[in-house]
C-alpha positions as CSV (number, residue, x, y, z in Angstrom):
1,M,17.1,-294.6,-0.6
2,A,16.0,-291.9,-3.0
3,I,13.1,-292.0,-5.4
4,A,14.1,-292.6,-9.0
5,Y,11.8,-291.2,-11.7
6,S,11.3,-292.8,-15.1
7,T,12.7,-290.9,-18.1
8,N,9.2,-290.3,-19.4
9,L,8.2,-288.6,-16.2
10,R,11.3,-286.5,-16.1
11,N,10.7,-285.4,-19.7
12,A,7.0,-284.6,-18.9
13,R,8.1,-282.4,-15.9
14,L,10.6,-280.6,-18.1
15,D,8.0,-280.1,-20.9
16,A,5.8,-278.5,-18.3
17,I,8.4,-275.8,-17.9
18,T,8.2,-275.1,-21.7
19,T,4.4,-274.9,-21.5
20,F,4.4,-272.6,-18.5
21,A,7.2,-270.3,-19.8
22,G,5.5,-269.8,-23.1
23,G,6.9,-268.0,-26.1
24,S,9.5,-265.2,-26.0
25,C,9.9,-265.4,-22.2
26,L,12.7,-263.3,-20.7
27,L,16.0,-264.5,-19.2
28,R,17.2,-261.9,-16.7
29,I,20.7,-262.0,-15.2
30,Y,21.3,-260.4,-11.8
31,D,24.1,-259.7,-9.4
32,G,24.0,-260.1,-5.6
33,S,22.4,-262.7,-3.5
34,R,19.6,-264.7,-5.0
35,P,16.3,-264.1,-3.1
36,A,13.9,-266.7,-2.0
37,T,12.1,-268.1,-5.0
38,G,10.1,-265.4,-6.6
39,G,11.5,-262.8,-4.2
40,T,12.5,-259.2,-5.0
41,A,15.3,-259.2,-7.5
42,T,18.7,-257.4,-7.1
43,T,20.4,-255.3,-9.8
44,L,19.3,-256.3,-13.3
45,L,22.5,-256.7,-15.4
46,A,21.1,-258.0,-18.6
47,E,17.8,-259.2,-20.2
48,L,17.7,-261.7,-23.0
49,T,14.7,-262.9,-25.0
50,C,14.1,-266.6,-25.3
51,N,12.9,-268.0,-28.6
52,A,9.2,-267.9,-29.5
53,T,9.3,-271.6,-29.0
54,F,11.0,-272.0,-25.6
55,A,12.4,-275.5,-26.2
56,A,11.9,-278.6,-28.2
57,S,10.5,-281.6,-26.3
58,A,12.7,-282.9,-23.5
59,S,14.7,-286.0,-24.2
60,G,16.6,-288.2,-21.8
61,G,15.6,-286.0,-18.9
62,V,17.2,-282.9,-20.6
63,L,15.5,-279.8,-21.8
64,T,17.5,-277.8,-24.4
65,L,16.3,-274.3,-24.9
66,N,16.1,-272.9,-28.4
67,A,18.2,-269.9,-29.5
68,I,18.2,-267.0,-27.0
69,T,18.5,-263.5,-28.5
70,Q,21.5,-261.6,-27.0
71,D,21.1,-258.4,-25.0
72,S,22.9,-256.0,-27.3
73,S,23.4,-253.5,-24.5
74,A,23.7,-254.7,-20.9
75,N,21.6,-252.8,-18.4
76,A,24.3,-252.4,-15.7
77,T,27.8,-253.3,-14.7
78,G,28.3,-256.1,-12.1
79,T,29.1,-259.7,-11.4
80,A,26.4,-262.2,-12.6
81,T,25.4,-264.5,-9.8
82,W,21.9,-265.7,-10.5
83,F,19.2,-265.6,-13.2
84,R,15.4,-265.6,-13.4
85,I,13.2,-266.6,-16.2
86,V,9.8,-264.8,-16.4
87,K,7.0,-265.1,-18.9
88,S,6.9,-262.5,-21.8
89,D,4.6,-260.4,-19.6
90,G,7.7,-259.5,-17.6
91,T,6.1,-260.4,-14.3
92,T,5.2,-264.0,-14.0
93,H,8.0,-265.9,-12.4
94,V,9.0,-269.2,-14.0
95,L,12.3,-270.3,-12.4
96,D,15.5,-269.0,-10.8
97,G,19.0,-270.5,-10.9
98,S,22.7,-269.9,-10.3
99,V,25.1,-268.2,-12.7
100,G,28.8,-269.0,-13.0
101,T,31.5,-270.0,-15.4
102,S,31.2,-273.7,-14.7
103,G,29.1,-276.0,-12.5
104,S,26.2,-273.6,-12.3
105,D,22.7,-273.8,-13.6
106,L,23.6,-271.2,-16.3
107,N,27.3,-271.0,-17.3
108,L,28.6,-267.9,-19.0
109,T,32.0,-267.3,-20.5
110,T,32.5,-264.6,-18.0
111,T,30.4,-263.4,-15.1
112,S,31.7,-259.9,-15.5
113,I,28.9,-257.9,-17.2
114,V,29.7,-254.4,-18.4
115,S,27.0,-251.8,-19.0
116,T,26.2,-251.2,-22.7
117,Q,28.2,-254.3,-23.8
118,P,26.5,-257.3,-25.4
119,V,25.6,-260.4,-23.3
120,S,24.9,-263.7,-25.0
121,V,24.1,-267.3,-24.1
122,T,25.2,-269.8,-26.6
123,S,23.3,-272.8,-25.1
124,F,21.2,-273.5,-22.1
125,T,20.0,-276.9,-20.8
126,I,17.9,-277.9,-17.8
127,T,18.4,-281.5,-16.5
128,E,15.7,-283.3,-14.5
129,G,17.9,-285.8,-12.8
130,N,17.7,-288.7,-10.5
131,P,19.8,-289.0,-7.4
């Protein structure tokens, strides 16, 4: 059997992400293989800025990020495969996840990023689930 956490605990764990990430943290999208947590990144395709208030309080075990400012000019051309969120200082690692068009931690309309073209995320949620 697996441990099942209360909704209040799941929300508290998600709210800790908001506190740790802080305001205006960066969402970086990369190509290639995702490194071990916090490891050296591959090619940076795009960098978007999260809202000054990362997210509202979690509800029902779901954290919904506030608006994310688009990258008006992608850094490089490639296929988005993973992302990293870092604090606004640009160096402090918060979390990593997968990128795809469905069934990933971050789903984009397309994973094909083209240099100098805009990249946007219309919504982003993190779910703290129970098995």
